[in-house]
C-alpha positions as CSV (number, residue, x, y, z in Angstrom):
1,X,106.0,122.5,101.1
2,X,108.8,120.4,99.5
3,X,111.3,118.3,101.4
4,X,115.0,117.9,100.6
5,X,118.1,116.6,102.3
6,X,121.7,117.6,102.5
7,X,124.3,114.9,102.6
8,X,126.0,116.4,105.6
9,X,123.0,115.8,107.9
10,X,121.3,113.0,106.1
11,X,120.1,109.8,107.9
12,X,119.3,106.5,106.2
13,X,115.7,107.6,106.2
14,X,116.5,110.9,104.6
15,X,118.7,109.3,101.9
16,X,116.1,106.7,101.1
17,X,113.3,109.2,100.5
18,X,115.6,111.4,98.5
19,X,116.7,108.5,96.3
20,X,113.1,107.4,95.7
21,X,112.0,111.0,95.0
22,X,114.7,111.1,92.3
23,X,113.3,107.9,90.9
24,X,109.8,109.4,90.9
25,X,108.1,106.9,93.1
26,X,106.9,106.3,96.6
27,X,108.4,104.1,99.3
28,X,107.1,100.7,100.0
29,X,107.3,100.2,103.8
30,X,106.8,96.9,105.5
31,X,105.9,96.2,109.1
32,X,106.6,92.9,110.8
33,X,107.0,91.8,114.4
34,X,110.5,90.9,115.6
35,X,110.7,87.3,116.7
36,X,107.5,86.2,114.9
37,X,107.0,83.3,114.8
38,X,110.5,82.7,116.2
39,X,113.9,84.4,116.1
40,X,115.5,82.5,113.3
41,X,112.4,82.7,111.0
42,X,112.0,86.4,111.7
43,X,115.7,86.9,110.9
44,X,115.3,85.2,107.5
45,X,112.2,87.3,106.7
46,X,114.0,90.5,107.7
47,X,117.1,89.7,105.7
48,X,115.0,88.9,102.6
49,X,112.8,92.0,102.8
50,X,115.0,94.5,100.8
51,X,115.4,92.2,97.8
52,X,111.7,91.3,97.9
53,X,110.8,95.0,97.5
54,X,110.9,96.7,100.9
55,X,112.4,100.2,100.9
56,X,111.9,100.8,104.7
57,X,111.3,98.2,107.4
58,X,109.3,98.8,110.5
59,X,110.2,96.2,113.1
60,X,107.6,95.8,115.8
61,X,108.7,95.4,119.4
62,X,106.6,92.6,120.8
63,X,104.4,93.8,123.8
64,X,101.8,92.0,125.8
65,X,99.2,94.8,125.5
66,X,99.4,96.3,122.0
67,X,96.3,98.5,122.3
68,X,96.5,100.1,118.9
69,X,96.9,96.9,117.0
70,X,94.3,94.6,115.6
71,X,94.0,90.8,116.1
72,X,96.7,89.9,113.5
73,X,99.5,92.0,115.0
74,X,98.4,91.2,118.5
75,X,98.7,87.5,117.7
76,X,102.2,88.1,116.2
77,X,103.2,89.7,119.5
78,X,101.9,86.7,121.4
79,X,103.8,84.3,119.1
80,X,107.0,86.3,119.4
81,X,106.9,86.6,123.2
82,X,106.0,82.9,123.5
83,X,109.1,82.1,121.5
84,X,111.3,84.1,123.9
85,X,111.6,87.4,122.0
86,X,112.8,90.3,124.2
87,X,113.7,93.9,123.5
88,X,117.4,93.0,123.7
89,X,116.9,90.3,121.1
90,X,115.1,92.8,118.8
91,X,118.1,95.0,119.0
92,X,120.3,92.0,118.3
93,X,118.2,91.3,115.2
94,X,118.8,94.8,113.9
95,X,122.6,94.5,114.6
96,X,122.7,91.3,112.7
97,X,120.9,92.9,109.8
98,X,123.3,95.8,109.7
99,X,126.2,93.4,109.1
100,X,125.0,92.8,105.6
101,X,122.8,95.9,104.9
102,X,123.8,99.4,105.7
103,X,121.3,101.3,103.5
104,X,117.8,100.0,104.3
105,X,116.3,102.1,107.1
106,X,114.9,100.3,110.1
107,X,112.2,101.9,112.3
108,X,111.2,100.3,115.6
109,X,107.5,100.4,116.3
110,X,105.7,99.7,119.6
111,X,104.9,100.9,123.0
112,X,106.7,102.7,125.8
113,X,106.5,100.1,128.6
114,X,109.3,97.8,127.4
115,X,111.5,100.8,126.7
116,X,110.9,102.2,130.2
117,X,111.7,98.9,131.8
118,X,114.9,98.5,129.7
119,X,115.9,102.1,130.7
120,X,115.5,105.0,128.2
121,X,119.2,106.0,128.0
122,X,120.4,102.4,127.8
123,X,117.8,101.6,125.2
124,X,118.6,104.6,123.0
125,X,122.3,104.0,123.2
126,X,122.0,100.3,122.4
127,X,119.5,101.1,119.6
128,X,121.8,103.6,117.9
129,X,124.7,101.1,118.2
130,X,122.6,98.3,116.7
131,X,121.7,100.5,113.7
132,X,118.2,101.7,114.4
133,X,117.2,104.7,112.4
134,X,113.8,105.7,113.8
135,X,111.1,105.0,116.4
136,X,107.3,105.0,116.4
137,X,106.1,104.8,120.0
138,X,102.4,105.1,119.8
139,X,101.6,105.8,123.5
140,X,104.0,108.7,124.1
141,X,102.1,111.9,123.2
142,X,103.8,115.2,122.1
143,X,103.2,116.6,125.6
144,X,105.7,114.1,126.9
145,X,108.4,114.8,124.3
146,X,111.0,115.2,127.1
147,X,110.4,111.6,128.1
148,X,111.6,109.9,124.9
149,X,111.2,112.0,121.7
150,X,113.9,114.6,122.4
151,X,116.4,112.1,123.9
152,X,116.0,109.9,120.9
153,X,116.7,112.8,118.6
154,X,119.8,113.6,120.6
155,X,121.0,110.1,119.9
156,X,120.5,110.6,116.2
157,X,117.3,108.5,116.1
158,X,114.3,109.9,114.3
159,X,111.1,110.1,116.3
160,X,108.2,109.5,114.0
161,X,104.7,110.7,114.9
162,X,101.3,109.4,113.9
163,X,98.7,111.7,112.5
164,X,95.1,110.4,112.2
165,X,91.8,111.4,110.6
166,X,90.9,113.1,113.9
167,X,94.1,115.2,114.1
168,X,92.6,118.6,113.4
169,X,94.4,121.7,112.4
170,X,94.8,122.8,116.0
171,X,96.4,119.6,117.0
172,X,98.6,119.0,114.0
173,X,101.3,121.5,114.8
174,X,101.9,119.8,118.2
175,X,102.1,116.4,116.4
176,X,104.7,117.4,113.9
177,X,106.7,119.9,116.0
178,X,109.5,117.5,117.0
179,X,108.8,114.8,114.4
180,X,111.7,113.7,112.2
181,X,112.2,111.2,109.4
182,X,108.7,111.1,108.2
183,X,105.1,111.6,109.3
184,X,103.0,108.4,109.5
185,X,99.4,109.1,108.5
186,X,96.9,106.5,109.9
187,X,94.4,106.2,107.1
188,X,91.5,104.9,109.2
189,X,90.2,105.3,112.8
190,X,90.5,102.3,115.0
191,X,93.0,99.4,115.2
192,X,95.4,98.1,112.5
193,X,93.9,95.9,109.8
194,X,90.3,96.7,110.7
195,X,89.1,98.4,107.5
196,X,90.1,99.7,104.1
197,X,91.1,103.3,103.6
198,X,89.1,105.7,101.4
199,X,91.6,106.8,98.8
200,X,90.4,110.4,98.0
201,X,90.0,111.2,101.7
202,X,93.5,109.9,102.4
203,X,95.0,112.0,99.6
204,X,93.3,115.1,101.0
205,X,94.6,114.5,104.5
206,X,98.1,113.9,103.2
207,X,98.0,117.2,101.3
208,X,96.9,118.9,104.5
209,X,99.8,117.4,106.5
210,X,102.3,118.3,103.8
211,X,101.0,121.9,103.9
212,X,102.1,122.0,107.5
213,X,105.3,120.0,107.4
214,X,108.3,119.6,105.1
215,X,108.6,115.9,105.9
216,X,107.6,113.0,103.7
217,X,104.2,111.5,104.6
218,X,103.6,107.8,104.5
219,X,100.2,106.1,104.8
220,X,99.4,102.9,106.7
221,X,96.6,100.8,108.2
222,X,94.2,98.7,106.1
223,X,96.3,98.4,103.0
224,X,96.3,94.8,101.8
225,X,96.4,94.6,98.0
226,X,98.6,95.8,95.1
227,X,95.7,98.0,93.9
228,X,95.4,99.7,97.2
229,X,99.2,100.2,97.3
230,X,99.1,101.8,93.8
231,X,96.1,104.0,94.6
232,X,97.4,105.3,98.0
233,X,100.9,105.9,96.6
234,X,99.5,108.3,94.0
235,X,99.1,110.9,96.8
236,X,101.7,109.9,99.4
237,X,105.5,109.6,99.8
238,X,105.2,106.0,101.1
239,X,102.8,103.2,101.7
240,X,102.9,100.8,104.7
241,X,101.7,97.2,104.8
242,X,101.8,95.3,108.1
243,X,98.7,93.3,109.0
244,X,98.6,91.5,105.6
245,X,102.2,90.3,106.2
246,X,101.7,89.0,109.7
247,X,98.5,87.3,108.6
248,X,100.5,85.6,105.9
249,X,103.0,84.4,108.5
250,X,100.1,83.0,110.6
251,X,98.6,81.2,107.7
252,X,101.8,79.3,106.9
253,X,102.4,77.9,110.4
254,X,101.7,74.3,111.3
255,X,99.1,73.1,113.7
256,X,101.5,73.7,116.6
257,X,102.1,77.3,115.5
258,X,105.6,76.6,114.3
259,X,107.2,77.9,111.1
260,X,107.1,75.7,108.0
261,X,109.1,75.6,104.8
262,X,106.5,77.9,103.3
263,X,106.7,80.7,105.9
264,X,109.7,82.7,104.7
265,X,109.1,82.3,100.9
266,X,105.3,83.1,101.2
267,X,105.9,86.3,103.1
268,X,108.7,87.5,100.8
269,X,106.6,86.6,97.8
270,X,103.7,88.7,99.2
271,X,106.1,91.7,99.6
272,X,107.2,91.3,96.0
273,X,103.6,91.2,94.8
274,X,102.4,94.2,96.9
275,X,105.4,96.3,96.0
276,X,105.2,95.5,92.3
277,X,103.1,98.6,91.3
278,X,105.7,100.9,92.7
279,X,108.7,99.0,91.3
280,X,107.4,98.5,87.8
281,X,106.3,102.1,87.1
282,X,102.6,101.1,86.9
283,X,101.7,104.1,89.1
284,X,101.7,106.9,86.6
285,X,100.1,109.3,89.2
286,X,103.1,108.8,91.5
287,X,105.4,109.9,88.7
288,X,103.3,112.9,88.0
289,X,103.1,113.8,91.7
290,X,106.8,113.7,92.3
291,X,107.7,115.6,89.1
292,X,105.2,118.4,89.9
C-alpha cells in the first residue's frame, strides 16, 4: 500500500512524511529524554535538533521504571527525575519549543503511569495545547484502546503503536487498527540499545507491515552509526536513534553528573553526523524505494 495525505486533515506528522517522500528520502527521528541532564540543557538540545538534522523528535517522559528501555535511557530518566523533571515540565518544554518551531513534529514517548496520575483528560488537553503531535505509550496494549488511544485521537493527537519481530500476522491487525501518524517497528527483541538490527530481516518485516497498513513505517532500537542509518533507511520511511544520543549526553557530563560546555554541541554534532547519509543523498536505495 502507499500512503498519502490531504492538506485538509494533515497533521505535522503527516506533512513531514509527505514532504520527505517528495524529496525521496526517509525521516531521521531522534529520541531524547526530557529534562536530561537538566531542564535548561535539555531545552538547548531540543531547540537545536531540527537544524542539526532531526526531522521528527521523540521526547521521552521520564519514569522511574522504564521497563522497555536499556541502561542508557534508564540512566537518562534517573538524571532527569533527579534534576526535578515532571510531566508538567515536559509539556512546558514542548510549549517553549512551539514558540519558535511550528513544523517539526514532537512525539511523547513513555509509560502510562505518569499520565494516569496526571489525569488522562487533563493530560491530553494540556498536551494538545502545548503542541504535542503524537504519543507512544509502550505499556498500553490495543485491548485497552478506550483507556488512552481513542481519547488521544479525539484530541487530534496521533497514537503510534509498536510492532516487533514477534508481532505475527494474526496480531498485526490489532496493533495497527487504531494506529495513526506512523508505525514504529522495533528492529530487535529486548530492550533499547541492546543489539544491532539485521538489515535484510528488518526490510522484510517493514514490507510485511506496509502490506497491512497505509501508514509510514519507521525503524528503531540498536541504530548507532551513519552506516546503519543508511542501510535501514533503504527499506523504511524513517530511522530512529535514541540510545546513542543519551549515551553521548552521559559521556559529556562532569564527575558530579552535571552538564558541561561540551554537552549540547556534542549531542547536536552527533545528530548531524548520523543524519548525514539521508541529508546528502548518499542513500541511493532510499531514492529508488520512494520513486518506485
